[in-house]
NUFI-702421 format. One record per atom (N, C-alpha, C, O): residue in one letter; atom name; x negated, y, z. Coordinates in Angstrom, 2 decimals. Layout:
["a", "CA", [X, Y, Z]],
...
This chain:
["m", "N", [-0.95, -1.00, -0.04]],
["m", "CA", [-0.06, 0.41, 0.07]],
["m", "C", [-1.32, 1.14, -0.02]],
["m", "O", [-2.42, 0.95, 0.51]],
["n", "N", [-0.80, 2.21, -1.01]],
["n", "CA", [-1.30, 3.21, -1.03]],
["n", "C", [-1.40, 4.27, -0.20]],
["n", "O", [-0.31, 4.32, 0.38]],
["e", "N", [-2.15, 5.22, 0.22]],
["e", "CA", [-2.42, 6.30, 1.36]],
["e", "C", [-0.84, 7.14, 0.72]],
["e", "O", [0.15, 6.95, 1.41]],
["q", "N", [-0.72, 7.78, -0.20]],
["q", "CA", [0.77, 8.20, -0.43]],
["q", "C", [2.03, 7.83, 0.15]],
["q", "O", [2.80, 8.47, 0.86]],
["i", "N", [2.07, 6.49, -0.36]],
["i", "CA", [3.21, 5.72, 0.54]],
["i", "C", [3.35, 5.61, 1.97]],
["i", "O", [4.44, 5.55, 2.54]],
["l", "N", [2.26, 5.57, 2.53]],
["l", "CA", [2.04, 5.54, 3.99]],
["l", "C", [2.51, 6.74, 4.66]],
["l", "O", [3.35, 6.85, 5.55]],
["s", "N", [1.71, 7.77, 4.00]],
["s", "CA", [2.26, 9.04, 4.32]],
["s", "C", [3.60, 9.64, 4.31]],
["s", "O", [4.08, 10.39, 5.15]],
["f", "N", [4.14, 9.18, 3.22]],
["f", "CA", [5.96, 9.63, 2.83]],
["f", "C", [6.63, 8.75, 3.95]],
["f", "O", [7.20, 9.44, 4.79]],
["i", "N", [6.70, 7.40, 4.17]],
["i", "CA", [6.95, 6.59, 5.12]],
["i", "C", [6.60, 7.25, 6.45]],
["i", "O", [7.62, 7.39, 7.13]],
["r", "N", [5.31, 7.77, 7.15]],
["r", "CA", [5.31, 8.30, 8.12]],
["r", "C", [6.18, 9.55, 8.41]],
["r", "O", [6.84, 9.57, 9.44]],
["t", "N", [6.22, 10.81, 7.38]],
["t", "CA", [6.97, 11.22, 7.45]],
["t", "C", [8.13, 11.59, 7.70]],
["t", "O", [8.42, 12.59, 8.36]],
["v", "N", [9.18, 10.53, 7.01]],
["v", "CA", [10.52, 10.20, 7.18]],
["v", "C", [10.50, 9.27, 8.74]],
["v", "O", [11.12, 9.89, 9.60]],
["v", "N", [10.16, 8.50, 9.02]],
["v", "CA", [10.31, 7.82, 10.56]],
["v", "C", [9.92, 9.34, 11.30]],
["v", "O", [10.78, 9.65, 12.13]],
["q", "N", [9.07, 10.10, 11.21]],
["q", "CA", [9.02, 10.80, 12.26]],
["q", "C", [9.53, 12.02, 12.03]],
["q", "O", [9.00, 12.99, 12.58]],
["s", "N", [10.67, 12.17, 11.16]],
["s", "CA", [12.00, 12.64, 10.74]],
["s", "C", [13.07, 12.11, 11.74]],
["s", "O", [13.65, 12.61, 12.70]],
["a", "N", [13.09, 10.90, 11.13]],
["a", "CA", [14.37, 10.29, 11.84]],
["a", "C", [14.31, 10.10, 13.59]],
["a", "O", [15.30, 9.96, 14.30]],
["a", "N", [13.13, 10.12, 13.97]],
["a", "CA", [12.50, 10.33, 15.41]],
["a", "C", [13.36, 11.50, 16.04]],
["a", "O", [14.21, 11.54, 16.93]],
["a", "N", [12.65, 12.65, 15.02]],
["a", "CA", [13.19, 14.02, 15.77]],
["a", "C", [14.40, 14.29, 15.57]],
["a", "O", [14.86, 15.00, 16.46]],
["a", "N", [15.29, 13.95, 14.58]],
["a", "CA", [16.59, 13.48, 14.50]],
["a", "C", [17.20, 12.95, 16.07]],
["a", "O", [17.55, 13.66, 17.01]],
["l", "N", [17.19, 12.01, 16.01]],
["l", "CA", [17.11, 11.15, 16.70]],
["l", "C", [16.94, 11.80, 18.54]],
["l", "O", [17.36, 11.26, 19.56]],
["g", "N", [16.21, 13.06, 18.40]],
["g", "CA", [15.66, 13.20, 19.79]],
["g", "C", [16.69, 14.34, 19.93]],
["g", "O", [17.23, 14.61, 21.00]],
["t", "N", [16.94, 15.10, 18.62]],
["t", "CA", [17.83, 16.59, 18.68]],
["t", "C", [19.16, 16.10, 19.04]],
["t", "O", [19.99, 16.90, 19.48]],
["y", "N", [19.43, 14.84, 18.90]],
["y", "CA", [20.80, 14.70, 19.19]],
["y", "C", [20.87, 13.85, 20.87]],
["y", "O", [21.86, 13.46, 21.49]],
["g", "N", [19.60, 13.79, 21.20]],
["g", "CA", [19.60, 13.45, 22.55]],
["g", "C", [19.61, 11.90, 22.63]],
["g", "O", [19.61, 11.50, 23.80]],
["v", "N", [19.61, 11.12, 21.87]],
["v", "CA", [19.18, 9.64, 21.69]],
["v", "C", [18.20, 9.19, 22.19]],
["v", "O", [18.12, 8.05, 22.64]],
["l", "N", [17.05, 10.27, 22.19]],
["l", "CA", [15.58, 9.45, 22.41]],
["l", "C", [14.99, 11.07, 22.95]],
["l", "O", [15.30, 12.20, 22.56]],
["d", "N", [14.19, 10.69, 23.82]],
["d", "CA", [13.72, 12.20, 24.62]],
["d", "C", [11.96, 11.95, 23.82]],
["d", "O", [11.86, 11.03, 23.01]],
["a", "N", [10.68, 12.82, 24.12]],
["a", "CA", [10.00, 12.50, 23.00]],
["a", "C", [8.96, 11.57, 23.49]],
["a", "O", [7.93, 11.43, 22.83]],
["q", "N", [9.17, 10.85, 24.75]],
["q", "CA", [8.69, 9.46, 24.97]],
["q", "C", [8.89, 8.67, 23.83]],
["q", "O", [8.18, 8.39, 22.86]],
["g", "N", [10.03, 8.39, 24.21]],
["g", "CA", [10.97, 7.45, 22.88]],
["g", "C", [10.40, 7.87, 21.80]],
["g", "O", [9.65, 7.13, 21.17]],
["q", "N", [10.67, 9.10, 21.42]],
["q", "CA", [9.90, 9.27, 19.88]],
["q", "C", [8.93, 8.76, 19.67]],
["q", "O", [8.98, 7.79, 18.92]],
["t", "N", [7.60, 9.17, 20.23]],
["t", "CA", [6.12, 8.25, 19.83]],
["t", "C", [6.31, 7.13, 19.89]],
["t", "O", [5.67, 6.69, 18.94]],
["v", "N", [6.97, 5.98, 20.58]],
["v", "CA", [7.23, 5.15, 21.07]],
["v", "C", [7.47, 4.35, 19.14]],
["v", "O", [6.74, 3.71, 18.37]],
["v", "N", [8.93, 4.89, 19.11]],
["v", "CA", [9.39, 4.79, 18.08]],
["v", "C", [8.77, 4.51, 16.58]],
["v", "O", [8.79, 3.47, 15.92]],
["v", "N", [8.16, 5.92, 16.29]],
["v", "CA", [6.81, 6.04, 15.30]],
["v", "C", [5.93, 5.17, 15.39]],
["v", "O", [5.52, 4.70, 14.33]],
["a", "N", [5.39, 4.72, 16.61]],
["a", "CA", [4.07, 4.30, 16.89]],
["a", "C", [4.41, 2.64, 16.40]],
["a", "O", [3.66, 1.91, 15.75]],
["f", "N", [5.39, 2.40, 16.79]],
["f", "CA", [6.00, 0.87, 16.35]],
["f", "C", [6.11, 0.80, 15.20]],
["f", "O", [5.38, -0.03, 14.65]],
["v", "N", [6.85, 1.46, 14.51]],
["v", "CA", [7.27, 1.09, 13.03]],
["v", "C", [5.85, 1.63, 12.17]],
["v", "O", [5.81, 1.04, 11.09]],
["m", "N", [4.92, 2.39, 12.30]],
["m", "CA", [3.80, 2.57, 11.65]],
["m", "C", [2.59, 1.44, 12.11]],
["m", "O", [1.42, 1.34, 11.74]],
["w", "N", [3.33, 0.72, 12.98]],
["w", "CA", [2.50, -0.55, 13.36]],
["w", "C", [2.87, -1.55, 12.31]],
["w", "O", [2.10, -2.07, 11.50]],
["l", "N", [4.42, -1.80, 12.47]],
["l", "CA", [4.87, -2.66, 11.91]],
["l", "C", [5.17, -2.56, 10.21]],
["l", "O", [5.56, -3.60, 9.68]],
["i", "N", [5.02, -1.62, 9.55]],
["i", "CA", [5.10, -1.91, 7.86]],
["i", "C", [3.83, -1.80, 7.41]],
["i", "O", [3.73, -1.90, 6.19]],
["p", "N", [2.69, -1.60, 8.09]],
["p", "CA", [1.46, -2.15, 7.29]],
["p", "C", [0.86, -3.64, 7.93]],
["p", "O", [-0.18, -4.11, 7.48]],
["t", "N", [1.47, -4.18, 8.77]],
["t", "CA", [1.37, -5.65, 9.38]],
["t", "C", [2.46, -6.37, 8.57]],
["t", "O", [2.29, -7.53, 8.19]],
["v", "N", [3.45, -5.78, 8.34]],
["v", "CA", [4.51, -7.02, 7.34]],
["v", "C", [3.77, -6.90, 5.92]],
["v", "O", [3.58, -7.87, 5.18]],
["w", "N", [3.35, -5.54, 5.65]],
["w", "CA", [2.65, -5.79, 4.08]],
["w", "C", [1.59, -6.28, 3.73]],
["w", "O", [1.10, -6.63, 2.66]],
["g", "N", [1.18, -6.26, 5.20]],
["g", "CA", [-0.64, -7.12, 4.77]],
["g", "C", [-0.44, -8.69, 4.76]],
["g", "O", [-1.25, -9.43, 4.20]],
["l", "N", [0.93, -9.27, 5.57]],
["l", "CA", [1.33, -10.53, 5.09]],
["l", "C", [1.59, -11.08, 4.06]],
["l", "O", [1.24, -12.16, 3.59]],
["y", "N", [2.70, -9.74, 3.44]],
["y", "CA", [3.25, -9.82, 2.12]],
["y", "C", [2.51, -9.76, 1.04]],
["y", "O", [2.96, -10.24, 0.00]],
["v", "N", [1.22, -9.15, 1.06]],
["v", "CA", [-0.26, -8.85, 0.35]],
["v", "C", [-0.75, -10.75, 0.13]],
["v", "O", [-0.69, -11.45, -0.89]],
["r", "N", [-1.20, -11.10, 1.47]],
["r", "CA", [-1.87, -11.98, 1.44]],
["r", "C", [-1.52, -13.63, 1.32]],
["r", "O", [-2.18, -14.57, 1.76]],
["r", "N", [-0.40, -13.66, 0.65]],
["r", "CA", [0.54, -14.81, 0.79]],
["r", "C", [-0.45, -15.39, -0.43]],
["r", "O", [-1.36, -14.62, -0.70]],
["k", "N", [-0.42, -16.52, -1.15]],
["k", "CA", [-0.94, -17.43, -2.38]],
["k", "C", [-1.10, -16.55, -3.47]],
["k", "O", [-2.23, -16.26, -3.86]],
["a", "N", [-0.18, -16.14, -3.94]],
["a", "CA", [0.19, -15.72, -5.15]],
["a", "C", [-0.14, -14.04, -5.07]],
["a", "O", [-0.51, -13.36, -6.03]],
["g", "N", [0.08, -13.58, -3.80]],
["g", "CA", [-0.55, -11.88, -3.72]],
["g", "C", [-2.13, -11.79, -4.01]],
["g", "O", [-2.77, -10.92, -4.61]],
["l", "N", [-2.54, -12.95, -3.38]],
["l", "CA", [-4.05, -13.08, -3.57]],
["l", "C", [-4.44, -13.15, -4.96]],
["l", "O", [-5.15, -12.27, -5.44]],
["v", "N", [-4.10, -13.95, -5.54]],
["v", "CA", [-4.38, -14.37, -6.90]],
["v", "C", [-4.04, -13.04, -7.69]],
["v", "O", [-4.98, -12.45, -8.21]],
["a", "N", [-2.99, -12.64, -7.79]],
["a", "CA", [-2.87, -11.57, -8.21]],
["a", "C", [-3.60, -10.39, -8.31]],
["a", "O", [-3.86, -9.74, -9.32]],
["s", "N", [-4.04, -10.09, -6.65]],
["s", "CA", [-5.59, -9.25, -6.55]],
["s", "C", [-6.39, -9.61, -7.27]],
["s", "O", [-6.86, -8.79, -8.06]],
["a", "N", [-6.69, -10.52, -7.29]],
["a", "CA", [-8.07, -11.05, -7.92]],
["a", "C", [-7.87, -11.01, -8.88]],
["a", "O", [-8.84, -10.40, -9.32]],
["a", "N", [-6.70, -11.41, -10.38]],
["a", "CA", [-6.43, -10.94, -11.24]],
["a", "C", [-6.49, -9.18, -11.92]],
["a", "O", [-6.93, -8.77, -13.00]],
["a", "N", [-6.09, -8.73, -11.21]],
["a", "CA", [-6.39, -7.34, -11.29]],
["a", "C", [-7.99, -6.64, -11.22]],
["a", "O", [-8.34, -5.50, -11.51]],
["l", "N", [-8.70, -7.64, -10.79]],
["l", "CA", [-10.06, -6.87, -10.93]],
["l", "C", [-10.39, -7.10, -12.51]],
["l", "O", [-10.08, -8.06, -13.21]],
["p", "N", [-11.34, -5.56, -12.93]],
["p", "CA", [-11.84, -6.00, -14.29]],
["p", "C", [-12.95, -7.33, -14.37]],
["p", "O", [-13.04, -7.82, -15.50]],
["e", "N", [-13.59, -7.79, -13.56]],
["e", "CA", [-14.44, -8.35, -13.58]],
["e", "C", [-14.28, -10.05, -13.69]],
["e", "O", [-15.18, -10.86, -13.93]],
["v", "N", [-12.82, -10.33, -13.44]],
["v", "CA", [-11.96, -11.39, -13.78]],
["v", "C", [-11.61, -11.47, -14.92]],
["v", "O", [-10.99, -10.55, -15.46]],
["k", "N", [-11.97, -12.71, -15.61]],
["k", "CA", [-11.64, -13.20, -16.89]],
["k", "C", [-10.11, -13.97, -17.08]],
["k", "O", [-9.12, -13.74, -17.77]],
["r", "N", [-10.53, -15.17, -15.94]],
["r", "CA", [-9.74, -16.09, -16.12]],
["r", "C", [-9.16, -16.87, -14.67]],
["r", "O", [-10.13, -17.43, -14.15]],
["i", "N", [-8.52, -16.99, -14.26]],
["i", "CA", [-7.94, -17.74, -12.70]],
["i", "C", [-7.03, -19.01, -13.12]],
["i", "O", [-6.02, -18.80, -13.79]],
["i", "N", [-7.39, -20.34, -12.74]],
["i", "CA", [-6.97, -21.57, -13.11]],
["i", "C", [-6.41, -21.49, -11.49]],
["i", "O", [-7.06, -21.10, -10.52]],
["t", "N", [-4.65, -22.11, -11.52]],
["t", "CA", [-4.21, -21.99, -10.71]],
["t", "C", [-3.17, -23.24, -10.73]],
["t", "O", [-3.28, -24.08, -11.62]],
["t", "N", [-2.12, -23.34, -9.69]],
["t", "CA", [-0.98, -24.43, -9.46]],
["t", "C", [-0.05, -23.86, -10.92]],
["t", "O", [-0.47, -22.92, -11.59]],
["p", "N", [0.71, -24.30, -11.12]],
["p", "CA", [1.85, -24.11, -11.99]],
["p", "C", [2.80, -23.24, -11.13]],
["p", "O", [3.42, -22.25, -11.50]],
["e", "N", [2.80, -23.67, -10.24]],
["e", "CA", [3.82, -22.64, -9.14]],
["e", "C", [3.41, -21.57, -9.22]],
["e", "O", [3.98, -20.64, -9.81]],
["i", "N", [2.19, -21.50, -8.57]],
["i", "CA", [1.84, -19.98, -8.16]],
["i", "C", [1.36, -19.28, -9.78]],
["i", "O", [1.41, -18.06, -9.85]],
["a", "N", [1.04, -19.84, -10.67]],
["a", "CA", [0.91, -19.01, -12.16]],
["a", "C", [2.32, -18.62, -12.33]],
["a", "O", [2.64, -17.54, -12.83]],
["a", "N", [3.17, -19.51, -11.90]],
["a", "CA", [4.54, -18.98, -12.61]],
["a", "C", [5.24, -17.44, -11.70]],
["a", "O", [6.03, -16.60, -12.13]],
["r", "N", [4.71, -17.52, -10.59]],
["r", "CA", [4.92, -16.41, -10.02]],
["r", "C", [3.95, -15.11, -10.10]],
["r", "O", [4.18, -14.22, -9.28]],
["v", "N", [3.00, -14.95, -10.94]],
["v", "CA", [2.10, -14.18, -11.21]],
["v", "C", [2.05, -13.84, -12.22]],
["v", "O", [1.64, -14.74, -12.95]],
["a", "N", [2.31, -12.68, -12.87]],
["a", "CA", [2.54, -11.96, -14.01]],
["a", "C", [1.60, -11.30, -14.13]],
["a", "O", [1.59, -10.18, -13.62]],
["a", "N", [0.29, -11.88, -14.99]],
["a", "CA", [-1.34, -11.30, -15.14]],
["a", "C", [-1.54, -12.30, -16.58]],
["a", "O", [-1.56, -13.51, -16.34]],
["p", "N", [-1.65, -11.99, -17.64]],
["p", "CA", [-2.50, -12.67, -18.24]],
["p", "C", [-4.30, -13.20, -17.93]],
["p", "O", [-5.03, -13.49, -18.87]],
["a", "N", [-4.60, -13.23, -16.97]],
["a", "CA", [-5.52, -13.80, -16.90]],
["a", "C", [-5.57, -14.72, -16.05]],
["a", "O", [-6.71, -15.05, -15.71]],
["v", "N", [-4.55, -15.36, -15.50]],
["v", "CA", [-3.83, -16.41, -14.49]],
["v", "C", [-3.21, -17.39, -15.68]],
["v", "O", [-2.49, -17.05, -16.62]],
["a", "N", [-3.72, -18.70, -15.35]],
["a", "CA", [-3.46, -19.79, -16.15]],
["a", "C", [-3.13, -20.96, -15.53]],
["a", "O", [-3.82, -21.48, -14.65]],
["p", "N", [-1.96, -21.46, -16.00]],
["p", "CA", [-1.63, -23.03, -15.06]],
["p", "C", [-3.00, -24.30, -15.37]],
["p", "O", [-3.74, -24.44, -16.34]],
["r", "N", [-2.93, -24.84, -14.44]],
["r", "CA", [-3.83, -26.35, -14.75]],
["r", "C", [-3.41, -26.70, -15.67]],
["r", "O", [-3.81, -27.75, -16.17]],
């Protein structure tokens, strides 16, 4: 996930927490906890998603140095890259 997307998400979460504070749902400490939790959760979930087998193959296939990747037919079907081929 690039830095621009994370920055946008951070701004949206902070704005939502501020809105909840304005309506009396959260105090300042609650806002901090919510923002910190969400900013921990998003990269963690993204990291788990990217590091699945098909994600790792797709990342490797995107490198200009990689000419061909031979993998199982299941993973090759899930990765839309010309460098990836089934066994």
